[in-house]
C-alpha positions, 0 to 999 in steps of 0.5 A: 223264812224266819219271818214267815214262821213268826207270822204263822206262829202269831196267826196260830196264837191269834186264832187260838185266842179268837176261838177261845174268846168266841167260846166264852160268851157272856151269859146274863143272869137277870136277878131282877126278873127272878126276884119279881117272879118270887114276889109275885108268887108270894103275894098271889092269893086266888079267890072271889072275895077280898078280906081285910083284917085290922093291921093286915094286908088284903087277903083274897079267898074263895067263898063257900055258900053253906046256907043250904048245906048242913055239914061238911068241909069247905070245898074251896080253899085259897093258899097264899104264897107264904103257906097260909090257907084261907076260906070264907063260909057264907051263910044267912042267919035268922036270929037263931042260926048256929054253926059249929066249926071243928079243927085248928084255925083262926075264925073271924065273923063278918056281918055282911051279905056281900064281899068285900069284907072290910074291917067295918064289917067285922061282926060284934061278939056278944051283939051279932053272935056268940061263940064258945069253945076255943079262945079269944086270939085278938092279940095274934090275929085281930078280931079273931077267935082261935080253935086248936083241935077243938070245936067252936060253937057260933050262934048268930043273933042277928037276921042278916048275912054273915061270913065266917072267915077261916085263916090257917097257918099250916106250920103251926098245925092249923088247917082251913079244911075245918069240919062244920055243922050248920043249922037254922 
């Protein structure tokens, strides 16, 4: 009888251990997938135009053709995963075209009729255009001009296509939703 009791006790003990073991299933936490999704979100930048600035990675942004529009705010903006906001305003200059940009952002002028906008397309200040209001910010962002709650006046001195690329860092109080006025 004692043998039967020992066997029953052993059976109950093994049943409890087995039940507890089955309840403790291994859950896999795939941190590699999470890391890859996070990196993809950080580098995702939608748009229809690739922009390259000296020493910077490729930036994809939306283009807004403003040639026939006299004023407004760019309707299409791109947000990069790191929180920076961009837009590119496309226009055609006739040698006396001017544009004002009001707000807080970095401005880079490209001399090109089509995208992509490369470092070899950066317009030459003093030759292709002149700009006043704001400050040269080449040290912060290559080939750029910076406006801080002010208006920059750009006069295009060449008869060709231009893109005015706006780059904003919201944590620095900047916004790509600048206000522009365009005249030809």
